[in-house]
C-alpha positions as CSV (number, residue, x, y, z in Angstrom):
1,M,103.0,90.9,49.2
2,R,106.3,89.1,48.8
3,L,108.2,88.0,51.9
4,G,111.2,89.8,50.5
5,D,109.3,93.1,50.5
6,L,108.0,92.6,54.1
7,A,111.2,91.4,55.8
8,D,113.9,93.7,57.0
9,V,116.6,91.0,56.5
10,V,116.5,87.7,54.6
11,R,119.9,86.0,54.7
12,S,121.6,82.6,54.5
13,K,124.8,81.3,55.9
14,N,126.7,78.1,56.7
15,A,125.6,76.2,59.8
16,G,128.6,73.9,59.7
17,I,129.7,72.1,56.6
18,H,126.6,70.1,56.1
19,Y,123.8,72.7,56.8
20,I,122.7,76.1,55.8
21,T,120.6,78.4,58.0
22,V,118.2,81.0,56.6
23,D,117.1,83.9,58.8
24,V,114.1,86.1,58.1
25,M,113.9,89.1,60.4
26,F,111.5,92.0,60.7
27,R,111.9,95.6,61.8
28,D,108.6,95.8,63.7
29,R,106.2,93.5,65.6
30,A,103.2,94.3,63.4
31,T,104.9,92.9,60.3
32,F,106.3,89.9,62.1
33,E,102.9,89.0,63.5
34,A,101.2,89.5,60.1
35,V,103.6,87.0,58.5
36,R,103.5,84.6,61.5
37,D,99.7,84.7,61.6
38,A,99.4,84.1,57.8
39,G,101.0,80.8,58.4
40,V,102.8,80.8,55.0
41,L,106.3,80.6,56.5
42,S,106.9,77.1,57.9
43,A,109.1,74.0,57.7
44,A,106.7,72.8,54.9
45,T,107.2,76.0,52.9
46,V,111.0,75.9,53.2
47,A,111.0,72.2,52.3
48,D,108.9,72.9,49.2
49,R,111.0,75.8,48.1
50,Y,114.3,73.8,48.5
51,G,113.0,70.4,47.2
52,L,113.4,68.7,50.6
53,A,111.3,66.5,52.9
54,T,109.6,68.6,55.6
55,E,111.3,66.4,58.3
56,D,114.7,67.5,57.0
57,V,114.0,71.2,57.8
58,R,114.5,72.5,61.4
59,F,112.2,75.5,61.7
60,F,112.1,78.0,64.5
61,V,109.9,81.1,65.3
62,Y,111.9,83.4,67.6
63,E,109.3,86.0,68.8
64,P,111.6,88.1,71.0
65,G,113.8,88.7,67.9
66,L,110.9,89.1,65.5
67,A,112.5,86.4,63.4
68,F,112.1,83.0,61.8
69,K,115.0,80.6,61.3
70,A,115.3,77.5,59.1
71,T,118.2,75.1,59.1
72,L,118.4,72.7,56.1
73,P,120.9,70.2,54.8
74,R,123.3,71.4,52.1
75,E,123.2,69.6,48.7
76,H,127.0,69.5,48.8
77,V,129.5,69.6,51.7
78,A,130.8,73.2,52.0
79,G,133.9,73.6,49.8
80,S,133.6,70.2,48.2
81,P,133.7,69.8,44.4
82,G,130.4,71.0,42.9
83,D,129.6,73.3,45.9
84,P,128.3,76.5,44.2
85,D,128.3,78.6,47.3
86,L,131.1,78.0,49.8
87,Y,129.7,80.3,52.5
88,G,126.0,79.5,51.9
89,A,125.4,83.2,51.5
90,Q,123.3,83.1,48.4
91,Q,120.8,80.4,49.4
92,H,118.0,82.6,50.8
93,A,116.6,83.6,47.4
94,P,113.9,80.9,47.1
95,L,112.1,82.4,50.1
96,L,112.0,86.0,48.8
97,D,109.0,85.3,46.6
98,V,106.9,83.6,49.2
99,E,103.5,85.3,49.0
100,V,102.1,86.6,52.3
101,P,98.4,87.4,52.1
102,V,98.4,91.0,53.3
103,E,97.1,93.7,51.1
104,E,99.7,96.2,52.1
105,A,102.6,96.4,54.5
106,P,101.5,96.7,58.1
107,A,101.7,100.1,59.8
108,G,105.2,101.0,60.8
109,T,106.7,99.2,57.8
110,D,108.6,101.3,55.3
111,S,109.2,99.0,52.3
112,T,111.5,101.7,50.8
113,D,114.1,101.1,53.5
114,P,117.2,99.2,52.2
């Protein structure tokens, strides 16, 4: 299944003028653990999806919040000429299609929820 179908929230936002943070959050522990245990969401995955070196990505697993967080450098300083997204709010899309090797959504997950 796609990460975008499993996660409750996938969003991006500015983390200062030089960085963007991407959050991936889950509604329930079973889904979070399935994604975590699959090992497909990592600094290396984020780096690959954004064309960066792995060492340029700060990646965190936040188990109490059932979430993953990645902070990465912006291509352009926020608000500078050529910056396509002042708020960094549209930069999460490359992670939506990450394939997670689960056959169906874990119990307790309702993929029809908004």
